[in-house]
TIPAGU-463847 format. One record per atom (N, C-alpha, C, CB): residue number from 1; residue in three letters; x, y, z; atom name. Coordinates in Angstrom, 1 decimal, decimal comma. Each point is the difference from the previous one (the first is absolute). Glycine has a CB too. Example, Ala and Ser with C-alpha at 12.3 -4.5 7.8 and 13.67 -1.06 7.14 Angstrom:
2
+-----+-----+--------+--------+--------+------+
!   n ! res !   east !  north !     up ! atom !
+-----+-----+--------+--------+--------+------+
!   1 ! ALA !   13,2 !   -5,7 !    7,8 !    N !
!   1 ! ALA !   -0,9 !    1,2 !    0,0 !   CA !
!   1 ! ALA !    0,9 !    1,2 !    0,0 !    C !
!   1 ! ALA !   -1,9 !   -1,2 !    1,2 !   CB !
!   2 ! SER !    1,5 !    2,3 !   -1,9 !    N !
!   2 ! SER !    0,9 !    1,1 !    0,0 !   CA !
!   2 ! SER !   -0,8 !    1,1 !    0,8 !    C !
!   2 ! SER !    1,2 !   -0,6 !   -2,2 !   CB !
+-----+-----+--------+--------+--------+------+
***
This chain:
91
+-----+-----+--------+--------+--------+------+
!   n ! res !   east !  north !     up ! atom !
+-----+-----+--------+--------+--------+------+
!   1 ! MET !  -35,9 !   14,7 !   -9,4 !    N !
!   1 ! MET !    1,2 !    0,6 !   -0,4 !   CA !
!   1 ! MET !    0,3 !   -0,4 !   -1,5 !    C !
!   1 ! MET !    0,9 !    0,0 !    2,4 !   CB !
!   2 ! SER !   -0,5 !    1,0 !   -3,1 !    N !
!   2 ! SER !    0,4 !   -0,2 !   -1,5 !   CA !
!   2 ! SER !    1,3 !   -0,7 !   -0,1 !    C !
!   2 ! SER !   -1,3 !    2,1 !   -0,6 !   CB !
!   3 ! ILE !    1,5 !   -2,6 !   -0,6 !    N !
!   3 ! ILE !    1,2 !   -0,8 !   -0,3 !   CA !
!   3 ! ILE !    1,2 !    0,9 !    0,2 !    C !
!   3 ! ILE !   -1,2 !   -1,5 !   -1,6 !   CB !
!   4 ! LEU !    1,1 !    2,8 !    1,2 !    N !
!   4 ! LEU !    1,1 !    1,0 !    0,1 !   CA !
!   4 ! LEU !    0,3 !    0,2 !    1,5 !    C !
!   4 ! LEU !   -0,7 !    1,1 !   -2,2 !   CB !
!   5 ! GLY !   -0,4 !   -0,9 !    3,0 !    N !
!   5 ! GLY !    0,2 !    0,2 !    1,4 !   CA !
!   5 ! GLY !    0,7 !   -1,2 !    0,7 !    C !
!   5 ! GLY !   -2,0 !    1,5 !    0,0 !   CB !
!   6 ! LYS !    1,6 !   -2,7 !   -0,4 !    N !
!   6 ! LYS !    0,6 !   -1,2 !    0,6 !   CA !
!   6 ! LYS !    1,5 !   -0,1 !   -0,5 !    C !
!   6 ! LYS !   -2,3 !   -1,2 !    0,0 !   CB !
!   7 ! ALA !    2,6 !    1,6 !   -1,2 !    N !
!   7 ! ALA !    1,4 !    0,0 !   -0,5 !   CA !
!   7 ! ALA !    0,8 !    0,9 !    0,8 !    C !
!   7 ! ALA !   -0,8 !   -0,6 !   -2,3 !   CB !
!   8 ! LYS !    0,3 !    1,8 !    2,6 !    N !
!   8 ! LYS !    0,7 !    1,0 !    0,7 !   CA !
!   8 ! LYS !    0,3 !   -0,5 !    1,5 !    C !
!   8 ! LYS !   -1,0 !    1,9 !   -1,4 !   CB !
!   9 ! GLU !    0,0 !   -2,5 !    1,9 !    N !
!   9 ! GLU !    0,1 !   -0,5 !    1,4 !   CA !
!   9 ! GLU !    1,1 !   -1,1 !    0,0 !    C !
!   9 ! GLU !   -2,4 !    0,5 !    0,5 !   CB !
!  10 ! LEU !    2,4 !   -1,5 !   -1,4 !    N !
!  10 ! LEU !    1,0 !   -1,0 !   -0,1 !   CA !
!  10 ! LEU !    1,4 !    0,5 !   -0,2 !    C !
!  10 ! LEU !   -1,8 !   -1,6 !   -0,8 !   CB !
!  11 ! THR !    1,9 !    2,6 !   -0,1 !    N !
!  11 ! THR !    1,3 !    0,7 !   -0,2 !   CA !
!  11 ! THR !    0,5 !    0,6 !    1,2 !    C !
!  11 ! THR !   -0,6 !    0,4 !   -2,4 !   CB !
!  12 ! SER !   -0,2 !    0,3 !    3,2 !    N !
!  12 ! SER !    0,4 !    0,6 !    1,2 !   CA !
!  12 ! SER !    0,5 !   -1,0 !    1,0 !    C !
!  12 ! SER !   -1,7 !    1,8 !   -0,4 !   CB !
!  13 ! LYS !    1,0 !   -2,9 !    0,5 !    N !
!  13 ! LYS !    0,4 !   -1,1 !    0,9 !   CA !
!  13 ! LYS !    1,3 !   -0,6 !   -0,4 !    C !
!  13 ! LYS !   -2,4 !   -0,5 !    0,5 !   CB !
!  14 ! ALA !    2,6 !    0,4 !   -1,8 !    N !
!  14 ! ALA !    1,3 !   -0,6 !   -0,5 !   CA !
!  14 ! ALA !    1,2 !    1,0 !    0,4 !    C !
!  14 ! ALA !   -1,2 !   -1,2 !   -1,9 !   CB !
!  15 ! VAL !    1,0 !    2,5 !    1,7 !    N !
!  15 ! VAL !    1,0 !    1,0 !    0,3 !   CA !
!  15 ! VAL !    0,3 !   -0,1 !    1,5 !    C !
!  15 ! VAL !   -0,8 !    1,5 !   -1,9 !   CB !
!  16 ! ASP !   -0,2 !   -1,5 !    2,7 !    N !
!  16 ! ASP !    0,2 !   -0,1 !    1,5 !   CA !
!  16 ! ASP !    0,8 !   -1,2 !    0,4 !    C !
!  16 ! ASP !   -2,2 !    1,2 !    0,3 !   CB !
!  17 ! ARG !    1,9 !   -2,4 !   -0,9 !    N !
!  17 ! ARG !    0,7 !   -1,2 !    0,3 !   CA !
!  17 ! ARG !    1,5 !    0,1 !   -0,5 !    C !
!  17 ! ARG !   -2,2 !   -1,3 !   -0,2 !   CB !
!  18 ! ALA !    2,4 !    1,9 !   -0,9 !    N !
!  18 ! ALA !    1,4 !    0,2 !   -0,5 !   CA !
!  18 ! ALA !    0,8 !    0,8 !    1,0 !    C !
!  18 ! ALA !   -0,8 !   -0,2 !   -2,4 !   CB !
!  19 ! VAL !    0,2 !    1,3 !    2,9 !    N !
!  19 ! VAL !    0,6 !    0,9 !    1,0 !   CA !
!  19 ! VAL !    0,3 !   -0,8 !    1,3 !    C !
!  19 ! VAL !   -1,1 !    2,0 !   -1,0 !   CB !
!  20 ! GLU !    0,2 !   -2,9 !    1,4 !    N !
!  20 ! GLU !    0,2 !   -0,8 !    1,2 !   CA !
!  20 ! GLU !    1,2 !   -0,9 !   -0,2 !    C !
!  20 ! GLU !   -2,4 !    0,0 !    0,5 !   CB !
!  21 ! PHE !    2,6 !   -0,6 !   -1,7 !    N !
!  21 ! PHE !    1,1 !   -0,9 !   -0,2 !   CA !
!  21 ! PHE !    1,4 !    0,7 !    0,0 !    C !
!  21 ! PHE !   -1,6 !   -1,4 !   -1,4 !   CB !
!  22 ! SER !    1,6 !    2,7 !    1,3 !    N !
!  22 ! SER !    1,3 !    0,7 !    0,0 !   CA !
!  22 ! SER !    0,2 !    0,6 !    1,3 !    C !
!  22 ! SER !   -0,2 !    0,4 !   -2,4 !   CB !
!  23 ! SER !   -0,6 !   -0,6 !    3,4 !    N !
!  23 ! SER !    0,2 !    0,6 !    1,3 !   CA !
!  23 ! SER !    1,2 !   -0,5 !    0,7 !    C !
!  23 ! SER !   -2,4 !    0,3 !    0,2 !   CB !
!  24 ! ASP !    3,0 !    0,5 !    0,6 !    N !
!  24 ! ASP !    1,2 !   -0,4 !    0,8 !   CA !
!  24 ! ASP !   -0,3 !   -1,1 !    1,0 !    C !
!  24 ! ASP !    0,9 !    2,3 !   -0,2 !   CB !
!  25 ! GLU !   -2,1 !   -2,3 !    0,8 !    N !
!  25 ! GLU !   -0,4 !   -1,0 !    0,9 !   CA !
!  25 ! GLU !   -0,1 !   -1,4 !   -0,7 !    C !
!  25 ! GLU !   -1,2 !    1,7 !    1,4 !   CB !
!  26 ! LEU !    0,6 !   -1,7 !   -2,6 !    N !
!  26 ! LEU !   -0,1 !   -1,3 !   -0,7 !   CA !
!  26 ! LEU !    1,4 !   -0,5 !   -0,4 !    C !
!  26 ! LEU !   -2,3 !    0,7 !   -0,9 !   CB !
!  27 ! ILE !    3,1 !    0,2 !    0,5 !    N !
!  27 ! ILE !    1,4 !   -0,5 !   -0,4 !   CA !
!  27 ! ILE !    0,7 !   -0,6 !    1,2 !    C !
!  27 ! ILE !    0,1 !    1,8 !   -1,8 !   CB !
!  28 ! ALA !   -0,2 !   -1,1 !    3,0 !    N !
!  28 ! ALA !    0,6 !   -0,5 !    1,2 !   CA !
!  28 ! ALA !   -0,5 !   -1,3 !    0,4 !    C !
!  28 ! ALA !    0,4 !    2,3 !    0,7 !   CB !
!  29 ! ASP !   -1,8 !   -2,5 !   -0,8 !    N !
!  29 ! ASP !   -0,6 !   -1,2 !    0,4 !   CA !
!  29 ! ASP !    0,4 !   -1,2 !   -0,9 !    C !
!  29 ! ASP !   -1,9 !    1,3 !    0,9 !   CB !
!  30 ! THR !    2,1 !   -1,0 !   -2,2 !    N !
!  30 ! THR !    0,4 !   -1,0 !   -1,0 !   CA !
!  30 ! THR !    1,4 !   -0,4 !    0,3 !    C !
!  30 ! THR !   -1,6 !    1,0 !   -1,7 !   CB !
!  31 ! VAL !    2,5 !   -0,1 !    2,0 !    N !
!  31 ! VAL !    1,4 !   -0,3 !    0,3 !   CA !
!  31 ! VAL !    0,0 !   -0,9 !    1,3 !    C !
!  31 ! VAL !    0,8 !    2,2 !   -1,1 !   CB !
!  32 ! ILE !   -1,5 !   -1,8 !    2,1 !    N !
!  32 ! ILE !    0,0 !   -0,8 !    1,2 !   CA !
!  32 ! ILE !   -0,5 !   -1,4 !   -0,3 !    C !
!  32 ! ILE !   -0,4 !    2,1 !    1,4 !   CB !
!  33 ! LYS !   -0,7 !   -2,3 !   -2,1 !    N !
!  33 ! LYS !   -0,5 !   -1,3 !   -0,4 !   CA !
!  33 ! LYS !    1,1 !   -0,8 !   -0,7 !    C !
!  33 ! LYS !   -2,4 !    0,9 !   -0,1 !   CB !
!  34 ! ALA !    3,0 !   -0,3 !   -0,9 !    N !
!  34 ! ALA !    1,0 !   -0,6 !   -0,8 !   CA !
!  34 ! ALA !    1,2 !   -0,5 !    0,8 !    C !
!  34 ! ALA !   -0,7 !    1,4 !   -2,0 !   CB !
!  35 ! VAL !    1,2 !   -0,6 !    2,9 !    N !
!  35 ! VAL !    1,1 !   -0,3 !    0,8 !   CA !
!  35 ! VAL !   -0,4 !   -1,2 !    1,0 !    C !
!  35 ! VAL !    0,9 !    2,4 !   -0,1 !   CB !
!  36 ! GLU !   -2,1 !   -2,3 !    0,6 !    N !
!  36 ! GLU !   -0,4 !   -1,2 !    0,9 !   CA !
!  36 ! GLU !   -0,1 !   -1,3 !   -0,8 !    C !
!  36 ! GLU !   -1,3 !    1,7 !    1,4 !   CB !
!  37 ! LYS !    0,8 !   -1,6 !   -2,7 !    N !
!  37 ! LYS !   -0,1 !   -1,2 !   -0,8 !   CA !
!  37 ! LYS !    1,4 !   -0,5 !   -0,3 !    C !
!  37 ! LYS !   -2,1 !    0,9 !   -1,1 !   CB !
!  38 ! GLN !    3,1 !    0,0 !    0,8 !    N !
!  38 ! GLN !    1,4 !   -0,3 !   -0,3 !   CA !
!  38 ! GLN !    0,6 !   -0,8 !    1,2 !    C !
!  38 ! GLN !    0,2 !    2,0 !   -1,5 !   CB !
!  39 ! GLU !   -0,4 !   -1,5 !    2,7 !    N !
!  39 ! GLU !    0,6 !   -0,6 !    1,2 !   CA !
!  39 ! GLU !   -0,6 !   -1,4 !    0,2 !    C !
!  39 ! GLU !    0,3 !    2,3 !    1,0 !   CB !
!  40 ! LYS !   -1,7 !   -2,4 !   -1,1 !    N !
!  40 ! LYS !   -0,6 !   -1,3 !    0,2 !   CA !
!  40 ! LYS !    0,4 !   -1,0 !   -1,0 !    C !
!  40 ! LYS !   -1,9 !    1,2 !    0,9 !   CB !
!  41 ! VAL !    2,0 !   -0,8 !   -2,2 !    N !
!  41 ! VAL !    0,4 !   -1,0 !   -1,0 !   CA !
!  41 ! VAL !    1,5 !   -0,4 !    0,2 !    C !
!  41 ! VAL !   -1,6 !    1,1 !   -1,6 !   CB !
!  42 ! ASN !    2,5 !   -0,1 !    2,0 !    N !
!  42 ! ASN !    1,4 !   -0,4 !    0,2 !   CA !
!  42 ! ASN !    0,1 !   -0,9 !    1,2 !    C !
!  42 ! ASN !    0,7 !    2,2 !   -0,9 !   CB !
!  43 ! ASP !   -1,5 !   -2,0 !    1,9 !    N !
!  43 ! ASP !    0,0 !   -0,9 !    1,2 !   CA !
!  43 ! ASP !   -0,4 !   -1,5 !   -0,4 !    C !
!  43 ! ASP !   -0,5 !    2,0 !    1,5 !   CB !
!  44 ! ILE !   -0,5 !   -2,1 !   -2,3 !    N !
!  44 ! ILE !   -0,5 !   -1,3 !   -0,5 !   CA !
!  44 ! ILE !    1,1 !   -0,6 !   -0,9 !    C !
!  44 ! ILE !   -2,4 !    0,8 !    0,1 !   CB !
!  45 ! LEU !    3,0 !    0,0 !   -1,0 !    N !
!  45 ! LEU !    1,0 !   -0,6 !   -0,9 !   CA !
!  45 ! LEU !    1,2 !   -0,5 !    0,8 !    C !
!  45 ! LEU !   -0,7 !    1,6 !   -1,8 !   CB !
!  46 ! GLU !    1,1 !   -0,8 !    2,9 !    N !
!  46 ! GLU !    1,1 !   -0,4 !    0,8 !   CA !
!  46 ! GLU !   -0,3 !   -1,3 !    0,8 !    C !
!  46 ! GLU !    0,7 !    2,4 !    0,2 !   CB !
!  47 ! LYS !   -1,9 !   -2,5 !    0,3 !    N !
!  47 ! LYS !   -0,4 !   -1,2 !    0,8 !   CA !
!  47 ! LYS !    0,0 !   -1,2 !   -0,9 !    C !
!  47 ! LYS !   -1,3 !    1,4 !    1,5 !   CB !
!  48 ! ARG !    0,9 !   -1,2 !   -2,8 !    N !
!  48 ! ARG !    0,0 !   -1,2 !   -0,9 !   CA !
!  48 ! ARG !    1,3 !   -0,3 !   -0,6 !    C !
!  48 ! ARG !   -2,3 !    0,6 !   -0,5 !   CB !
!  49 ! GLY !    3,3 !    0,2 !    0,8 !    N !
!  49 ! GLY !    1,4 !   -0,3 !   -0,5 !   CA !
!  49 ! GLY !    0,2 !    0,5 !   -1,4 !    C !
!  49 ! GLY !    0,1 !   -1,9 !    1,5 !   CB !
!  50 ! SER !   -0,9 !    2,8 !   -2,0 !    N !
!  50 ! SER !    0,1 !    0,5 !   -1,3 !   CA !
!  50 ! SER !    1,2 !    0,9 !   -0,2 !    C !
!  50 ! SER !   -2,5 !   -0,2 !   -0,3 !   CB !
!  51 ! ASN !    3,1 !    0,2 !   -0,9 !    N !
!  51 ! ASN !    1,1 !    0,9 !   -0,3 !   CA !
!  51 ! ASN !   -0,5 !    1,3 !   -0,6 !    C !
!  51 ! ASN !    1,5 !   -2,0 !   -0,3 !   CB !
!  52 ! TYR !   -2,8 !    2,3 !    0,4 !    N !
!  52 ! TYR !   -0,5 !    1,2 !   -0,6 !   CA !
!  52 ! TYR !   -0,6 !    0,9 !    1,1 !    C !
!  52 ! TYR !   -0,5 !   -1,3 !   -2,1 !   CB !
!  53 ! ARG !    0,6 !    2,6 !    1,8 !    N !
!  53 ! ARG !   -0,5 !    1,0 !    0,9 !   CA !
!  53 ! ARG !   -0,6 !    1,2 !   -0,8 !    C !
!  53 ! ARG !    1,7 !   -0,6 !    1,8 !   CB !
!  54 ! VAL !   -2,7 !    1,2 !   -1,3 !    N !
!  54 ! VAL !   -0,6 !    1,2 !   -0,5 !   CA !
!  54 ! VAL !    1,0 !    1,1 !    0,4 !    C !
!  54 ! VAL !   -2,5 !   -0,8 !    0,0 !   CB !
!  55 ! SER !    3,1 !    1,5 !   -1,0 !    N !
!  55 ! SER !    1,1 !    0,9 !    0,3 !   CA !
!  55 ! SER !   -0,3 !    1,5 !   -0,4 !    C !
!  55 ! SER !    1,5 !   -1,9 !   -0,2 !   CB !
!  56 ! GLU !   -2,4 !    2,1 !   -0,7 !    N !
!  56 ! GLU !   -0,3 !    1,3 !   -0,5 !   CA !
!  56 ! GLU !   -1,5 !    0,2 !   -0,2 !    C !
!  56 ! GLU !    2,2 !    0,1 !   -1,1 !   CB !
!  57 ! MET !   -2,7 !    1,2 !    1,1 !    N !
!  57 ! MET !   -1,4 !    0,3 !   -0,2 !   CA !
!  57 ! MET !   -0,1 !    1,2 !   -0,9 !    C !
!  57 ! MET !   -0,7 !   -1,0 !    2,2 !   CB !
!  58 ! ASP !   -0,2 !    1,0 !   -3,1 !    N !
!  58 ! ASP !   -0,3 !    1,1 !   -0,9 !   CA !
!  58 ! ASP !   -1,5 !    0,3 !    0,1 !    C !
!  58 ! ASP !    1,9 !   -0,5 !   -1,6 !   CB !
!  59 ! LEU !   -2,3 !    1,6 !    2,1 !    N !
!  59 ! LEU !   -1,4 !    0,4 !    0,2 !   CA !
!  59 ! LEU !   -0,5 !    0,7 !   -1,2 !    C !
!  59 ! LEU !    0,3 !    0,2 !    2,5 !   CB !
!  60 ! GLN !   -1,4 !   -0,7 !   -3,1 !    N !
!  60 ! GLN !   -0,6 !    0,6 !   -1,2 !   CA !
!  60 ! GLN !   -1,4 !    0,4 !    0,4 !    C !
!  60 ! GLN !    1,3 !   -1,4 !   -1,6 !   CB !
!  61 ! MET !   -1,6 !    2,7 !    1,7 !    N !
!  61 ! MET !   -1,3 !    0,5 !    0,4 !   CA !
!  61 ! MET !   -0,9 !    0,1 !   -1,2 !    C !
!  61 ! MET !    1,1 !    1,3 !    1,9 !   CB !
!  62 ! GLY !   -2,0 !   -2,2 !   -2,0 !    N !
!  62 ! GLY !   -1,0 !   -0,1 !   -1,0 !   CA !
!  62 ! GLY !   -1,3 !   -0,4 !    0,6 !    C !
!  62 ! GLY !    1,7 !   -0,5 !   -1,8 !   CB !
!  63 ! ILE !   -2,6 !    0,0 !    1,0 !    N !
!  63 ! ILE !   -1,3 !   -0,5 !    0,5 !   CA !
!  63 ! ILE !    0,0 !   -1,5 !   -0,4 !    C !
!  63 ! ILE !   -1,2 !    2,3 !   -0,1 !   CB !
!  64 ! PRO !    1,5 !   -3,2 !    0,9 !    N !
!  64 ! PRO !    0,4 !    0,1 !    1,4 !   CA !
!  64 ! PRO !    1,5 !    0,3 !    0,2 !    C !
!  64 ! PRO !   -1,9 !   -1,6 !    0,6 !   CB !
!  65 ! PRO !    2,3 !    2,0 !    0,5 !    N !
!  65 ! PRO !    1,5 !    0,2 !    0,2 !   CA !
!  65 ! PRO !    0,6 !   -1,4 !   -0,1 !    C !
!  65 ! PRO !   -0,3 !    2,0 !    1,5 !   CB !
!  66 ! THR !    1,6 !   -2,0 !   -2,0 !    N !
!  66 ! THR !    0,7 !   -1,2 !   -0,2 !   CA !
!  66 ! THR !    1,4 !    0,1 !    0,6 !    C !
!  66 ! THR !   -1,3 !   -0,5 !   -2,1 !   CB !
!  67 ! VAL !    1,7 !   -0,6 !    2,7 !    N !
!  67 ! VAL !    1,3 !   -0,1 !    0,5 !   CA !
!  67 ! VAL !    0,8 !   -1,1 !   -0,7 !    C !
!  67 ! VAL !   -0,8 !    0,8 !    2,3 !   CB !
!  68 ! VAL !    1,9 !   -0,4 !   -2,9 !    N !
!  68 ! VAL !    0,9 !   -1,0 !   -0,7 !   CA !
!  68 ! VAL !    1,1 !   -0,4 !    1,0 !    C !
!  68 ! VAL !   -0,6 !    1,0 !   -2,3 !   CB !
!  69 ! PHE !    0,7 !   -2,2 !    2,6 !    N !
!  69 ! PHE !    1,1 !   -0,5 !    0,8 !   CA !
!  69 ! PHE !    1,1 !   -0,6 !   -0,8 !    C !
!  69 ! PHE !   -1,7 !   -0,5 !    1,8 !   CB !
!  70 ! GLY !    2,9 !    0,9 !   -1,4 !    N !
!  70 ! GLY !    1,2 !   -0,6 !   -0,7 !   CA !
!  70 ! GLY !    0,5 !   -1,2 !    0,9 !    C !
!  70 ! GLY !    0,7 !    2,3 !   -1,0 !   CB !
!  71 ! ILE !   -0,6 !   -3,4 !    0,3 !    N !
!  71 ! ILE !    0,4 !   -1,3 !    0,7 !   CA !
!  71 ! ILE !    1,5 !   -0,3 !   -0,3 !    C !
!  71 ! ILE !   -2,4 !   -0,9 !   -0,1 !   CB !
!  72 ! ARG !    3,2 !    0,7 !    1,1 !    N !
!  72 ! ARG !    1,4 !   -0,4 !   -0,2 !   CA !
!  72 ! ARG !    0,3 !   -1,3 !    0,6 !    C !
!  72 ! ARG !    0,6 !    2,5 !   -0,1 !   CB !
!  73 ! ARG !    0,3 !   -3,2 !   -0,5 !    N !
!  73 ! ARG !    0,6 !   -1,2 !    0,5 !   CA !
!  73 ! ARG !    1,1 !    0,3 !    0,9 !    C !
!  73 ! ARG !   -0,8 !   -1,3 !   -2,0 !   CB !
!  74 ! ILE !    0,9 !    0,7 !    3,2 !    N !
!  74 ! ILE !    1,1 !    0,1 !    0,8 !   CA !
!  74 ! ILE !    0,9 !   -1,3 !   -0,1 !    C !
!  74 ! ILE !   -1,3 !    1,6 !    1,6 !   CB !
!  75 ! SER !    2,6 !   -1,4 !   -1,6 !    N !
!  75 ! SER !    0,8 !   -1,2 !   -0,1 !   CA !
!  75 ! SER !    0,2 !   -0,5 !    1,4 !    C !
!  75 ! SER !    1,1 !    0,8 !   -2,1 !   CB !
!  76 ! GLY !   -0,9 !   -2,1 !    2,2 !    N !
!  76 ! GLY !    0,1 !   -0,8 !    1,3 !   CA !
!  76 ! GLY !    0,4 !    0,8 !    1,2 !    C !
!  76 ! GLY !    0,6 !   -1,8 !   -1,4 !   CB !
!  77 ! SER !    0,7 !    1,7 !    1,8 !    N !
!  77 ! SER !    0,4 !    0,5 !    1,3 !   CA !
!  77 ! SER !    0,3 !    1,5 !    0,0 !    C !
!  77 ! SER !    0,9 !   -2,2 !    0,5 !   CB !
!  78 ! SER !   -0,5 !    2,7 !   -1,6 !    N !
!  78 ! SER !    0,4 !    1,5 !    0,0 !   CA !
!  78 ! SER !   -1,2 !    0,9 !   -0,1 !    C !
!  78 ! SER !    2,1 !   -0,6 !   -1,1 !   CB !
!  79 ! LYS !   -3,3 !    0,0 !    0,7 !    N !
!  79 ! LYS !   -1,2 !    0,8 !   -0,1 !   CA !
!  79 ! LYS !    0,1 !    1,2 !   -1,0 !    C !
!  79 ! LYS !   -0,6 !   -0,7 !    2,4 !   CB !
!  80 ! ALA !    1,4 !    0,6 !   -3,3 !    N !
!  80 ! ALA !    0,2 !    1,0 !   -1,0 !   CA !
!  80 ! ALA !   -1,2 !    0,0 !   -1,0 !    C !
!  80 ! ALA !    2,5 !   -0,1 !    0,2 !   CB !
!  81 ! LEU !   -3,0 !    1,3 !   -0,6 !    N !
!  81 ! LEU !   -1,1 !    0,1 !   -0,8 !   CA !
!  81 ! LEU !    0,4 !    0,0 !   -1,5 !    C !
!  81 ! LEU !   -1,2 !    1,3 !    1,7 !   CB !
!  82 ! SER !    0,5 !   -2,1 !   -2,5 !    N !
!  82 ! SER !    0,3 !   -0,1 !   -1,4 !   CA !
!  82 ! SER !   -1,3 !   -0,3 !   -0,8 !    C !
!  82 ! SER !    2,4 !   -0,7 !    0,5 !   CB !
!  83 ! GLU !   -2,3 !    0,7 !   -1,9 !    N !
!  83 ! GLU !   -1,0 !   -0,4 !   -0,9 !   CA !
!  83 ! GLU !   -1,4 !    0,6 !    0,3 !    C !
!  83 ! GLU !    1,3 !   -2,1 !   -0,3 !   CB !
!  84 ! LYS !   -1,6 !    3,3 !    0,0 !    N !
!  84 ! LYS !   -1,2 !    0,7 !    0,3 !   CA !
!  84 ! LYS !   -1,1 !   -0,6 !   -0,9 !    C !
!  84 ! LYS !    1,2 !    2,1 !    0,7 !   CB !
!  85 ! GLU !   -2,4 !   -2,3 !   -0,1 !    N !
!  85 ! GLU !   -1,2 !   -0,4 !   -0,7 !   CA !
!  85 ! GLU !   -1,1 !    1,0 !    0,5 !    C !
!  85 ! GLU !    0,7 !   -2,5 !   -0,3 !   CB !
!  86 ! ILE !   -1,7 !    2,7 !   -0,5 !    N !
!  86 ! ILE !   -1,1 !    0,9 !    0,4 !   CA !
!  86 ! ILE !   -1,3 !   -0,7 !    0,1 !    C !
!  86 ! ILE !    1,2 !    1,9 !   -1,2 !   CB !
!  87 ! THR !   -1,9 !   -1,6 !    2,2 !    N !
!  87 ! THR !   -1,4 !   -0,5 !    0,2 !   CA !
!  87 ! THR !   -0,9 !    1,1 !    0,4 !    C !
!  87 ! THR !    0,9 !   -2,2 !    0,8 !   CB !
!  88 ! THR !   -2,1 !    2,3 !   -1,4 !    N !
!  88 ! THR !   -1,0 !    1,0 !    0,2 !   CA !
!  88 ! THR !   -1,1 !   -0,5 !    1,0 !    C !
!  88 ! THR !    0,6 !    1,1 !   -2,3 !   CB !
!  89 ! VAL !   -1,0 !   -0,2 !    3,2 !    N !
!  89 ! VAL !   -1,0 !   -0,4 !    1,0 !   CA !
!  89 ! VAL !   -0,9 !    1,2 !    0,1 !    C !
!  89 ! VAL !    1,4 !   -1,6 !    1,3 !   CB !
!  90 ! ASP !   -2,7 !    1,4 !   -1,5 !    N !
!  90 ! ASP !   -1,0 !    1,1 !    0,2 !   CA !
!  90 ! ASP !   -0,3 !    0,2 !    1,5 !    C !
!  90 ! ASP !   -1,0 !   -0,4 !   -2,3 !   CB !
!  91 ! VAL !    1,0 !    1,6 !    2,8 !    N !
!  91 ! VAL !   -0,2 !    0,2 !    1,4 !   CA !
!  91 ! VAL !   -1,5 !    0,5 !    0,2 !    C !
!  91 ! VAL !    2,4 !    0,6 !    0,4 !   CB !
+-----+-----+--------+--------+--------+------+
***
């Protein structure tokens, strides 16, 4: 196969992969994984007595897809959310 033929083949594969990353199924799977991660992390934080919780998520569809979690501090007994911090996690 010539270099030009190989380049066309690789370009075609890259385009196919890009289309796969924008599929509704992939987006739904990524959201489900991110929510499961959020719930697990919040359970661990609560068990350890931490005043922080994962409170927000921002899904960025790229290669690879990225989920940005918003971390908030909860105050003692009222559990009010305050002081937003951002953490990024690749899914």
